[in-house]
C-alpha positions in Angstrom: 116.5 174.5 262.5 115.0 171.2 263.8 111.5 172.8 263.6 112.2 173.8 260.0 113.2 170.2 259.1 110.0 168.9 260.7 108.0 171.4 258.8 109.6 170.5 255.5 109.1 166.8 256.1 105.4 167.4 256.9 105.0 169.6 253.9 106.5 167.0 251.5 104.3 164.2 253.1 101.3 166.4 252.5 102.4 167.1 248.9 102.8 163.4 248.3 99.3 162.7 249.6 97.8 165.4 247.4 99.6 164.0 244.3 98.5 160.4 245.2 94.9 161.7 245.6 94.9 163.5 242.3 96.4 160.4 240.7 93.7 158.2 242.2 90.9 160.5 241.0 92.4 160.6 237.5 92.7 156.8 237.5 89.0 156.4 238.2 87.1 155.2 235.1 83.7 156.6 234.2 81.4 153.8 233.0 78.0 154.5 231.5 75.3 151.8 231.7 72.2 152.1 229.5 68.7 151.1 230.6 66.0 150.8 227.9 62.4 149.9 228.7 58.8 151.0 228.7 58.6 153.7 231.3 55.5 155.6 230.2 53.6 153.2 227.9 51.2 150.4 228.5 53.9 148.2 230.1 55.3 150.9 232.3 54.3 149.1 235.5 57.1 146.6 234.8 59.5 149.2 233.4 59.4 151.5 236.4 59.7 148.5 238.8 62.8 147.4 237.0 64.2 150.9 237.0 63.6 151.2 240.8 65.4 147.9 241.4 68.5 148.9 239.4 68.6 152.3 241.1 68.4 150.8 244.6 71.4 148.5 243.9 73.6 151.2 242.6 72.5 153.6 245.3 73.8 151.1 247.9 77.4 151.3 246.4 77.2 155.1 245.8 77.6 154.5 242.1 81.2 153.4 242.6 82.5 149.9 241.7 86.2 149.4 242.4 88.0 152.0 240.3 84.8 152.8 238.3 82.3 155.6 238.6 78.9 154.4 237.3 76.5 156.6 235.5 73.1 155.1 234.6 71.3 156.4 231.5 67.6 155.6 231.5 65.7 155.7 228.2 61.9 155.1 227.6 61.3 152.9 224.5 57.5 153.6 224.8 57.1 150.0 223.5 57.8 151.4 220.0 60.3 149.5 217.8 61.5 152.6 216.0 62.1 154.5 219.2 63.9 151.5 220.6 66.2 151.2 217.6 67.1 154.9 218.0 67.9 154.5 221.7 70.2 151.5 221.0 72.0 153.4 218.2 72.4 156.4 220.6 73.9 154.1 223.2 76.4 152.8 220.5 77.3 156.4 219.5 77.9 157.3 223.2 80.2 154.2 223.6 77.9 152.5 226.1 78.9 148.8 226.3 76.4 147.5 228.9 72.6 147.7 228.3 69.9 146.7 230.8 66.6 145.9 229.0 64.0 145.5 227.7 60.7 145.1 229.5 59.1 143.0 226.8 60.6 140.2 224.7 59.4 141.9 221.6 61.4 145.0 222.3 64.4 142.9 223.5 64.4 141.2 220.1 64.6 144.7 218.4 67.5 145.7 220.7 69.4 142.5 220.1 69.1 142.8 216.3 71.5 145.7 216.7 73.6 144.8 219.7 74.5 141.4 218.4 76.5 143.1 215.7 78.8 144.6 218.3 80.8 141.9 220.1 82.1 144.4 222.7 78.5 145.1 223.9 76.5 143.2 226.4 72.7 143.2 227.2 71.0 141.7 230.3 67.3 141.5 231.1 65.2 141.0 234.2 62.0 140.3 232.2 62.5 139.0 228.7 61.5 135.3 228.7 60.9 134.3 225.1 62.3 130.9 224.1 63.5 132.6 220.9 66.6 133.8 222.8 67.4 130.3 224.2 70.5 128.4 223.3 72.1 131.2 221.3 75.7 132.3 221.5 74.9 136.0 221.4 75.4 139.1 223.6 72.2 138.6 225.6 71.9 137.2 229.2 68.9 137.2 231.5 68.0 136.5 235.1 64.5 135.5 234.1 63.9 131.9 233.1 63.2 131.2 229.4 59.9 129.9 228.2 61.3 126.5 227.1 59.1 123.4 227.6 61.1 122.2 230.7 60.3 125.5 232.4 56.7 124.4 232.6 57.2 120.8 233.7 56.3 121.4 237.4 53.2 123.3 236.4 52.2 120.7 233.9 52.4 118.1 236.7 50.3 120.3 239.0 47.7 120.7 236.2 47.7 116.9 235.7 47.1 116.3 239.4 44.2 118.8 239.4 42.8 117.1 236.3 42.6 120.2 234.2 42.3 118.5 230.8 40.5 121.2 228.7 42.7 124.3 228.6 41.8 127.5 226.8 44.8 129.7 225.8 44.8 133.5 225.6 47.8 135.8 224.8 48.6 139.5 224.2 49.4 139.8 220.5 51.4 143.1 221.1 54.1 141.1 222.8 53.7 137.7 221.1 57.5 137.1 221.1 56.9 136.3 224.7 53.2 135.7 225.1 52.4 133.3 222.3 55.8 131.6 222.9 54.7 131.1 226.5 51.6 129.2 225.4 53.4 127.2 222.7 56.0 125.9 225.1 53.5 125.3 227.9 51.6 123.1 225.4 54.7 121.1 224.5 55.3 120.4 228.2 51.6 119.6 228.8 51.5 117.2 225.8 54.6 115.4 227.1 52.9 114.9 230.5 49.3 114.3 229.5 49.0 113.8 225.8 46.7 116.9 225.7 46.9 120.1 223.7 45.3 123.5 224.2 41.7 123.8 223.0 42.7 127.0 221.1 44.9 130.1 221.1 42.9 133.4 221.4 44.1 136.9 222.0 43.3 139.8 224.4 42.4 142.2 221.6 39.4 140.3 220.4 35.8 141.5 220.9 35.1 140.4 224.5 31.6 139.3 223.7 33.0 137.0 221.0 35.6 135.7 223.5 32.8 134.9 226.1 30.8 133.1 223.4 33.8 131.0 222.3 34.7 130.1 225.9 31.1 129.0 226.6 31.1 126.9 223.4 34.4 125.2 224.1 33.7 124.8 227.8 37.2 124.6 229.2 38.0 123.7 232.8 41.1 126.0 232.9 41.9 129.3 231.1 45.6 130.0 230.7 46.4 133.6 229.8 49.7 135.3 229.2 49.2 139.1 229.2 50.2 142.1 231.3 48.4 142.8 234.6 46.0 145.4 233.3 44.8 143.4 230.3 44.6 140.2 232.4 42.4 142.0 234.9 40.1 143.4 232.2 39.6 140.0 230.6 38.9 138.2 233.9 36.5 140.9 235.1 34.5 140.6 231.9 34.4 136.8 232.1 33.2 136.9 235.6 30.5 139.5 234.8 29.3 137.1 232.1 29.0 134.2 234.5 32.1 132.4 233.4 33.5 130.8 236.6 36.3 128.7 234.9 39.5 128.5 236.9 42.2 130.9 235.5 46.0 130.7 235.5 48.2 133.6 234.5 51.8 134.1 233.5 54.2 135.8 235.9 53.9 139.0 233.8 50.6 139.7 235.5 51.7 138.9 239.1 51.8 142.5 240.3 49.9 144.6 242.9 48.3 146.4 240.0 46.6 143.2 238.9 45.1 142.8 242.4 43.9 146.4 242.4 42.4 146.3 238.9 40.9 142.8 239.1 39.4 143.2 242.6 37.3 140.3 243.7 37.6 138.7 240.2 41.2 137.8 241.1 40.2 135.3 243.7 41.4 131.8 243.0 43.7 132.8 240.1 46.9 130.7 239.8 50.5 131.7 239.0 53.5 129.5 238.4 56.7 131.6 238.7 60.5 131.3 239.2 60.5 133.6 242.2 59.0 133.5 245.7 57.9 136.9 246.9 56.9 135.4 250.2 60.4 134.2 251.0 61.8 134.6 254.5 65.4 134.5 253.3 67.6 137.2 255.0 68.8 138.7 251.8 65.3 139.1 250.4 63.9 140.6 253.6 66.7 143.1 253.7 66.0 144.0 250.1 62.3 144.4 250.7 62.9 146.7 253.6 65.3 148.9 251.7 63.0 149.0 248.7 60.0 150.0 250.9 62.1 152.6 252.7 63.1 154.2 249.5 59.9 154.0 247.4 57.2 153.3 249.9 56.1 150.4 247.7 56.2 146.6 247.9 58.7 145.3 245.3 57.3 143.3 242.5 59.2 140.2 241.2 60.6 142.4 238.4 61.9 145.0 240.8 63.5 142.1 242.7 65.1 140.6 239.6 66.3 143.9 238.3 68.0 144.4 241.7 69.6 141.0 241.4 70.7 141.8 237.9 72.3 145.1 239.0 74.1 143.3 241.9 75.6 140.8 239.4 76.8 143.7 237.2 78.4 145.3 240.3 80.1 142.1 241.2 81.4 141.6 237.7 82.6 145.2 237.2 84.8 144.9 240.3 86.8 142.2 238.4 86.8 143.1 234.7 86.3 146.0 232.3 83.0 146.8 230.8 83.6 145.0 227.5 84.5 141.8 229.3 81.3 141.2 231.1 80.0 138.3 229.0 83.4 136.5 229.1 83.5 136.8 233.0 79.9 135.5 233.3 80.7 132.4 231.2 83.6 131.6 233.5 81.9 132.4 236.8 78.3 131.2 236.2 77.0 131.0 239.8 75.8 134.1 241.7 73.9 134.6 244.9 70.4 135.8 244.3 67.9 137.2 246.8 66.3 133.8 247.4 68.0 131.2 245.3 71.4 130.9 243.5 71.3 132.3 240.0 73.2 129.9 237.6 73.9 130.9 234.0 74.4 128.2 231.3 76.7 128.6 228.3 74.2 130.8 226.5 73.2 133.2 229.3 70.0 131.5 230.3 69.3 130.7 234.0 68.2 127.8 236.1 65.9 128.7 239.0 63.3 127.1 241.3 59.6 127.3 240.6 56.7 128.1 242.9 52.9 127.9 242.4 50.7 130.6 243.9 47.0 131.1 244.3 45.2 134.4 245.1 43.3 134.0 248.4 41.5 136.9 250.1 43.4 139.3 247.9 46.8 137.9 248.7 49.4 135.8 246.7 49.5 132.5 248.7 52.1 129.8 247.9 50.4 126.4 247.4 53.3 124.4 246.0 
C-alpha cells in the first residue's frame, strides 16, 4: 500500500512537470526580426559583413531571448529602391516589427519612408550615416555616427595641423544621401576651423581621364573621397598610374580588407577617420574577433562589428520589453556597452562615439591619432 502511495505521488509530480513544461513552451513568443540590405549587389561586401555580425550575436544566445524565440528573416534589396519597398511592405504584411538595415543611407531613406508610417515598428542600422536622419523623432536608430559637422571636428583639426588647405572632394553619386552629405558636412566643419572650403565636388562615375585632368589643373594637396571600397580602389589606382601622388583620405565606408586587396600598393598612405578602433585590445572586442574568425574564417570589418553590437542591443532590450516597445525602452535607457566604447543614444536615436585616425602603412591600418 505504501509503495502504491509513493508511486501515485511520483506520478502526479511527473504529471505536474509535464503540464508546466507544456505551459512554458506555449508561453514562449515567436519574434521575427527582418534584415534588409545589399547582399548580392555592388555593396554586398558591407551587407554580408553586417549579416554575419547579426547572425553571430543571435547564435550565441541560441535565438532565445527571455521568453522569446527569435527568427531572423534576411532579404536582399540589391540596392534597388523598388525591391526595397517590396521587402518592407512584405515585412509589414508578416507583422514584423523590428527591421535591421539598410547597408546604404539611400536605401535606408526608402525603407524609412514606409516604416515611419507605422509607429509600432522600429528600424536600426549599423551603417547608414546620412545627416538627413539626424534630429528627427522617427522610428530610426543607428549605432553608426551621423555625418553632422561636429562628427568631423577632430579630423578637421588634424587636417589643419597637417596644413592640407586645398582639398578636392569626390563622392559616389549612387549613394549620395550618404556620400555627398559626407562631403557637405565635412566642409562645414573645415570652414569653421580654417575658413576654407573644398575646391570642388566631383563624382566616381566621371570619365577617369577627365578626373585626372581636373585634379592636375586644380592641384590639391589632399583628395577626400566618400565611396565604397571597390570604387575607391579603382579611382586611387588610376590616379597613381597617371602620376598623381596627392595624399588621399577616405570615408569609413572604404575601410575594409577588400579595399587593401583591390588597391594594392596604391593604398599606401591613405587616411581614414572613423568612429571605431579595429586595433583595440579591449577584452570584449578581442573575444568578438576570435568568435567571428572561428565562425567565418575572416577578420571582422567595422560594419560586422557594429552589426554585432546592434544585435546585442536588441537582445538586451528584448529581454525587458515586447517587440513594439523597443524605441520607448531605448529612449529611457540610452547607454549600452559596446565592444570598445559605450554606445550612447540621444533623444533622436543618434549616437555619440569616439573617433580615431588611421593611415595605411605596409598594407595595414595603423592608428596615428
